[in-house]
C-alpha positions in Angstrom: -52.1 -69.9 -48.1 -48.5 -69.8 -47.1 -46.1 -68.7 -49.9 -42.9 -70.7 -50.0 -39.7 -68.6 -49.8 -36.8 -70.5 -51.2 -34.2 -67.9 -50.5 -31.4 -69.3 -48.3 -31.6 -68.4 -44.6 -28.6 -66.2 -43.7 -27.8 -65.4 -40.1 -26.2 -62.0 -39.5 -24.5 -61.1 -36.2 -25.0 -57.4 -35.6 -25.2 -54.8 -38.3 -23.5 -51.5 -37.2 -24.4 -47.9 -38.0 -27.0 -47.3 -40.8 -24.7 -44.7 -42.5 -22.0 -47.4 -43.0 -23.9 -50.7 -43.5 -27.4 -50.2 -45.0 -26.2 -50.6 -48.5 -24.9 -54.1 -47.7 -28.3 -55.2 -46.3 -30.0 -53.7 -49.3 -27.9 -56.0 -51.5 -28.6 -59.1 -49.5 -32.4 -58.8 -49.0 -33.5 -59.9 -52.5 -31.2 -63.0 -52.5 -31.4 -64.1 -48.8 -33.8 -64.3 -45.9 -31.6 -62.4 -43.4 -32.2 -63.2 -39.7 -30.4 -60.7 -37.4 -28.9 -61.6 -34.1 -28.7 -58.3 -32.2 -28.3 -56.7 -28.8 -31.0 -54.1 -29.3 -34.3 -54.0 -31.2 -33.8 -53.5 -34.9 -35.0 -50.2 -36.4 -33.8 -49.3 -39.9 -32.9 -52.9 -40.5 -36.5 -54.0 -40.5 -36.9 -53.1 -44.2 -34.3 -55.7 -45.2 -34.5 -58.6 -42.7 -36.9 -61.6 -42.3 -36.6 -61.6 -38.5 -34.5 -60.8 -35.5 -33.5 -62.2 -32.2 -32.3 -60.1 -29.3 -29.5 -61.8 -27.4 -27.8 -59.1 -25.3 -24.1 -58.5 -26.0 -23.8 -61.5 -28.3 -21.0 -63.1 -26.4 -22.7 -66.4 -25.4 -22.1 -68.7 -28.4 -24.0 -71.6 -27.0 -27.1 -69.4 -26.5 -26.7 -68.1 -30.1 -26.4 -71.7 -31.4 -29.5 -72.8 -29.6 -31.4 -69.8 -30.9 -30.2 -70.5 -34.5 -31.5 -74.1 -34.3 -34.9 -72.9 -33.2 -35.3 -70.6 -36.2 -38.2 -71.5 -38.5 -38.0 -71.7 -42.3 -35.4 -74.4 -42.7 -31.7 -74.7 -41.6 -29.3 -71.8 -41.5 -27.3 -71.7 -44.7 -24.6 -69.4 -43.5 -23.5 -67.2 -40.7 -21.5 -64.0 -41.0 -20.7 -60.6 -39.6 -19.0 -57.4 -40.8 -18.5 -56.3 -37.2 -14.9 -56.6 -36.2 -15.7 -57.0 -32.5 -17.9 -60.1 -33.1 -15.8 -62.0 -35.6 -14.6 -64.5 -32.9 -18.1 -65.3 -31.7 -19.4 -65.5 -35.3 -16.7 -68.0 -36.3 -17.4 -70.1 -33.2 -21.2 -70.0 -34.0 -20.5 -71.1 -37.6 -18.4 -74.0 -36.2 -21.2 -75.0 -33.8 -23.7 -75.1 -36.7 -21.4 -77.0 -39.1 -21.0 -74.0 -41.4 -17.9 -72.3 -42.9 -15.9 -70.6 -40.1 -12.7 -71.3 -38.2 -12.2 -69.7 -34.7 -8.4 -70.3 -34.8 -8.0 -68.6 -38.1 -10.1 -65.7 -36.9 -7.9 -65.3 -33.9 -4.8 -65.2 -36.1 -6.4 -62.3 -38.0 -7.6 -60.5 -34.9 -4.3 -60.5 -33.2 -1.6 -58.8 -35.2 1.2 -60.6 -33.3 -0.3 -63.9 -34.3 -0.7 -62.7 -37.9 3.0 -61.7 -38.0 4.2 -65.1 -36.6 2.1 -67.0 -39.1 3.3 -64.9 -42.1 6.9 -65.1 -40.9 6.8 -68.9 -40.7 5.7 -69.0 -44.3 8.2 -66.3 -45.4 5.4 -64.0 -46.7 6.6 -60.4 -47.3 5.8 -58.1 -44.4 7.5 -55.6 -42.1 9.9 -56.7 -39.4 7.8 -56.7 -36.1 8.5 -57.4 -32.5 6.4 -57.1 -29.3 7.9 -54.7 -26.7 7.0 -54.6 -23.1 8.9 -51.6 -21.9 10.3 -48.3 -23.2 13.9 -49.7 -22.8 13.0 -52.6 -25.0 11.4 -50.3 -27.5 14.6 -48.2 -27.7 16.7 -51.3 -28.2 14.4 -52.8 -30.9 14.0 -49.5 -32.7 17.8 -49.1 -32.9 18.1 -52.7 -34.2 15.3 -52.3 -36.9 16.2 -48.7 -37.8 14.1 -45.6 -37.8 11.4 -44.6 -38.7 9.3 -47.3 -36.9 5.6 -47.8 -36.3 4.1 -48.5 -32.9 0.6 -50.1 -32.7 -1.5 -52.2 -30.4 -1.6 -55.9 -31.4 -5.3 -56.4 -31.2 -7.2 -53.2 -31.9 -8.7 -51.8 -35.2 -9.5 -48.5 -36.8 -5.9 -47.1 -36.5 -6.4 -46.7 -32.8 -3.0 -46.2 -31.1 -1.0 -46.4 -34.3 1.8 -43.8 -34.7 4.9 -43.3 -36.8 8.1 -42.5 -35.0 10.7 -40.6 -37.0 13.6 -40.9 -34.5 14.7 -41.7 -31.0 13.8 -38.3 -29.7 10.1 -39.1 -30.4 10.0 -42.7 -29.1 9.2 -42.1 -25.4 6.1 -39.9 -26.1 5.0 -42.3 -28.9 5.4 -45.4 -26.6 3.3 -43.6 -23.9 0.7 -42.7 -26.5 0.2 -46.3 -27.7 0.6 -47.8 -24.2 -2.2 -45.5 -22.9 -4.8 -46.8 -25.3 -7.8 -48.4 -23.5 -10.7 -50.5 -24.6 -14.1 -49.0 -23.5 -15.8 -52.4 -23.2 -12.9 -54.1 -21.3 -11.8 -51.9 -18.3 -8.8 -54.3 -17.4 -7.5 -54.5 -21.0 -4.0 -53.2 -21.7 -2.4 -53.1 -25.1 0.4 -55.4 -26.2 2.6 -52.9 -28.1 4.2 -54.0 -31.4 7.2 -52.1 -32.8 7.4 -52.5 -36.5 9.6 -51.5 -39.4 8.2 -48.6 -41.3 7.5 -49.5 -44.9 7.6 -46.8 -47.6 5.2 -46.5 -50.5 1.4 -46.1 -51.1 -1.0 -48.1 -48.9 -3.9 -50.0 -50.4 -6.5 -52.4 -49.1 -8.0 -55.5 -50.8 -11.3 -57.1 -50.0 -11.4 -60.7 -51.0 -13.7 -63.7 -50.8 -12.1 -67.1 -50.0 -13.8 -70.3 -51.0 -12.0 -73.6 -50.3 -8.7 -71.8 -50.1 -9.0 -69.9 -53.4 -8.8 -66.2 -53.0 -11.0 -64.0 -55.3 -10.2 -60.3 -55.3 -13.4 -58.2 -55.0 -12.4 -54.6 -54.3 -9.0 -52.8 -54.3 -8.9 -49.3 -52.6 -6.1 -46.8 -52.5 -5.9 -45.0 -49.1 -5.8 -41.4 -48.3 -3.8 -40.9 -45.1 -3.8 -37.7 -43.0 -3.2 -36.3 -39.5 0.4 -37.4 -39.4 2.1 -39.0 -37.6 -1.0 -40.9 -36.4 -1.6 -42.8 -39.7 -5.3 -42.0 -39.8 -7.3 -43.2 -42.8 -9.3 -40.1 -44.0 -10.4 -41.5 -47.4 -10.2 -44.1 -50.0 -10.3 -44.3 -53.9 -11.4 -47.3 -55.9 -10.6 -47.4 -59.6 -12.5 -49.7 -61.9 -9.6 -50.0 -64.2 -6.8 -50.2 -61.6 -3.9 -52.1 -63.0 -3.2 -53.7 -59.6 -6.4 -55.7 -60.1 -4.4 -57.9 -62.5 -1.0 -57.7 -61.0 0.4 -61.2 -60.6 2.8 -60.3 -57.8 0.0 -58.8 -55.7 -2.3 -61.7 -56.4 0.4 -64.2 -55.4 1.1 -62.3 -52.2 -2.6 -62.4 -51.3 -2.8 -66.1 -52.0 0.3 -66.9 -50.0 -0.8 -64.7 -47.0 -4.1 -66.5 -46.8 -2.5 -69.9 -47.1 -0.1 -69.0 -44.3 -2.9 -68.0 -42.0 -4.9 -71.1 -42.9 -7.8 -69.0 -44.2 -9.9 -71.2 -46.4 -13.4 -69.8 -46.3 -14.8 -66.3 -45.6 -14.0 -62.7 -46.4 -10.9 -60.7 -45.6 -9.8 -57.1 -45.7 -6.0 -57.0 -46.3 -3.9 -53.9 -46.0 -0.8 -53.8 -48.1 2.1 -51.3 -48.6 3.4 -51.0 -52.2 7.0 -50.5 -51.0 10.1 -49.9 -53.1 11.0 -53.5 -52.4 7.7 -54.9 -53.5 4.3 -55.3 -51.8 4.3 -56.0 -48.0 1.4 -57.3 -45.9 0.5 -54.8 -43.1 -2.5 -56.7 -41.7 -5.2 -59.2 -42.6 -8.7 -58.8 -41.1 -11.2 -61.6 -41.1 -14.1 -59.4 -42.3 -15.0 -57.2 -45.2 -13.8 -53.6 -45.2 -15.4 -50.7 -43.4 -15.2 -47.0 -44.3 -17.7 -47.5 -47.2 -15.0 -49.4 -49.2 -17.3 -52.1 -50.5 -19.8 -49.4 -51.5 -17.1 -47.7 -53.5 -16.3 -51.0 -55.1 -19.9 -51.5 -56.1 -20.1 -48.1 -57.7 -16.7 -48.2 -59.4 -16.8 -51.8 -60.7 -20.3 -53.3 -60.2 -18.9 -56.1 -58.0 -21.2 -56.6 -55.0 -19.0 -57.5 -52.0 -22.0 -58.2 -49.8 -23.3 -60.9 -52.1 -19.8 -62.5 -52.5 -19.4 -62.5 -48.7 -22.8 -64.2 -48.2 -22.0 -66.8 -50.8 -18.8 -68.0 -49.2 -20.5 -67.9 -45.7 -22.9 -70.4 -47.2 -20.2 -72.6 -48.7 -20.7 -71.4 -52.2 -18.1 -69.8 -54.7 -18.4 -66.1 -54.9 -19.4 -64.2 -58.1 -17.2 -61.2 -58.9 -18.1 -60.0 -62.4 -17.2 -56.3 -63.0 -19.4 -54.4 -65.4 -18.1 -50.9 -65.3 -14.9 -48.8 -64.9 -15.6 -45.8 -62.8 -13.7 -44.1 -60.0 -15.4 -43.9 -56.6 -14.1 -42.2 -53.5 -14.9 -41.4 -49.9 -13.6 -38.7 -47.5 -14.2 -38.3 -43.7 -14.4 -35.0 -41.9 -13.5 -33.9 -38.4 -14.3 -30.8 -36.3 -11.6 -28.1 -36.4 -10.9 -28.2 -32.6 -10.7 -30.9 -29.9 -13.7 -31.4 -27.6 -16.1 -29.7 -30.0 -19.7 -30.0 -28.7 -21.8 -30.4 -31.9 -24.7 -27.9 -31.9 -25.3 -27.6 -35.7 -24.0 -29.8 -38.5 -25.0 -29.6 -42.1 -23.7 -29.6 -45.7 -24.6 -26.6 -47.8 -25.7 -28.6 -50.8 -26.4 -25.8 -53.3 -23.8 -25.7 -56.1 -22.1 -29.0 -55.3 -20.6 -30.8 -58.3 -22.6 -33.6 -59.9 -19.9 -36.1 -59.0 -20.9 -35.8 -55.3 -22.7 -39.0 -54.6 -23.6 -39.4 -50.9 -23.5 -36.9 -48.0 -23.8 -38.4 -44.5 -23.8 -36.7 -41.1 -22.3 -38.8 -38.3 -23.0 -36.7 -35.2 -26.1 -35.4 -33.4 -26.5 -32.2 -31.4 -24.8 -32.6 -28.0 -22.2 -35.1 -29.2 -18.6 -34.2 -28.4 -16.1 -34.9 -31.1 -12.4 -34.3 -31.7 -9.9 -34.5 -34.6 -7.0 -36.9 -34.3 -5.2 -38.0 -32.2 -8.0 -37.7 -29.6 -10.6 -38.8 -32.1 -10.0 -41.5 -34.7 -13.1 -43.1 -36.2 -15.1 -41.9 -33.3 -14.1 -38.3 -34.0 -15.7 -38.1 -37.4 -18.6 -35.8 -37.9 -19.5 -36.5 -41.6 -18.4 -38.1 -44.8 -19.0 -37.6 -48.5 -18.7 -40.0 -51.5 -18.1 -39.2 -55.1 -18.3 -41.1 -58.4 -16.8 -40.0 -61.7 -14.7 -41.0 -64.6 -11.4 -39.8 -63.1 -9.8 -39.5 -59.7 -9.3 -35.8 -60.2 -13.0 -35.3 -60.7 -13.6 -37.2 -57.4 -11.0 -35.1 -55.6 -12.6 -31.9 -56.7 -16.0 -33.2 -55.7 -14.8 -34.2 -52.2 -13.0 -30.9 -51.8 -16.2 -29.1 -52.6 -18.2 -31.2 -50.1 -15.6 -30.5 -47.4 -15.9 -26.8 -48.1 -19.7 -27.0 -47.9 -19.7 -28.7 -44.5 -20.4 -26.6 -41.4 -19.8 -27.7 -37.9 -21.3 -25.1 -35.6 -21.0 -22.7 -38.5 -17.3 -23.5 -39.2 -15.6 -25.6 -41.9 -14.0 -28.9 -40.8 -10.4 -29.5 -39.8 -7.6 -29.6 -42.3 -6.6 -33.3 -42.9 -3.0 -32.7 -43.8 
């Protein structure tokens, strides 16, 4: 006898590393029949998915649409991904299937130059920004905007190639640094360099679900930045009682930014500087946050970002009902020296504070890892999360976890 399963069929395009994404699939599995489109045979995902289809690099949208239409168990209710590299194909696939998704909007979020132009046209608060094609142009624009400035590639993620330039004596080396960035999967790719006004103040990120143009705030994280001047995110803090969750100016800025981009359905991860002149949009990503941020939101507030993302992918309003007010945090660790070949990697767990939550190792024996600037996200060797009543308790727990980590017998690099 066949048992009817009335859970909606949700199509997921790639998953990512288990250490960063398993908690999301764990949330989805009870509520959805998740079918995975993947380039390799699933392993750890099998516990949470109803099926999988291997489709190589997942670049052929027509082939994905045909495979989606052949799936058994009823029509696909929604399509989504949390993989930045496949957001364009996922949006195109959703459009092919008549589901929420807009490739043009996704492109405006993927390309920071397009984002800047759309926000500028709607007078949304953001840094001054200009593309520069030569060092001479960079000098001219930096003099016009005023130091310090930021250099960044227009269409990469994970803080790759981003650098703060304090004055003209640093600009030539910084421009060479950003211009030299390469894309491993695209040998002929070269960065379009953006030169931007430096915005003072603390940096935050906001994960939001958008349904029919209405923006629902899901998770607000305060960033921990290290390895200056390279603007590397080394950690995040989520406060369940953060006053910014109810700040009308911040909420209005988010709504205006999404309207300017034409973003009406889906999830976003927006980075914002709380400057002395008010909040300023740094970038808007058409996906939910990485770096364990949605997990921190779940632990700190009880809001499940994965379920909210799935709901809007299926054309339904999200549910965001907080049920707690904790503080949750994550910190990432790097080896002490460049080109470290990992031989042994472990946390000495004895005596760690009870606020330490998760400890994850991100490298295997034989892997070669470096601290910034050589290594950004790909240089990390481990992370720790903490959950407690206060930020200070979380800080102490993460400090203790860092002190307990040994890379080839040595403590990790200082992140200052």
